[in-house]
C-alpha angles and dihedrals in degrees: 000000000000125000091249091054091049091049091051091049092049090050092050090045092054091048093049092047090052091049089049091053091047091052090049090055092046092050091049091050093049094047091049095051122088114254094019115190102245093196092053091050090051091051092050091049091050091051089049091054091050089052091049090053092049091047090052091049093051092046089053090051091052094047110090118237112253116207108214 
């Protein structure tokens, strides 16, 4: 993997992690408000899971293979 590819992955990783944190805050705010839209909360949680999967995939790409 080239340095440019690693830099792009790290940039995307940082963006996804920030979006994941933002979704966490949005979900907490919705759940804490009276009359929270349950469907909206479920959608946000699903999006958060998709982000988590993508974050894990990118982290795996950036971790060097160790031959045991």
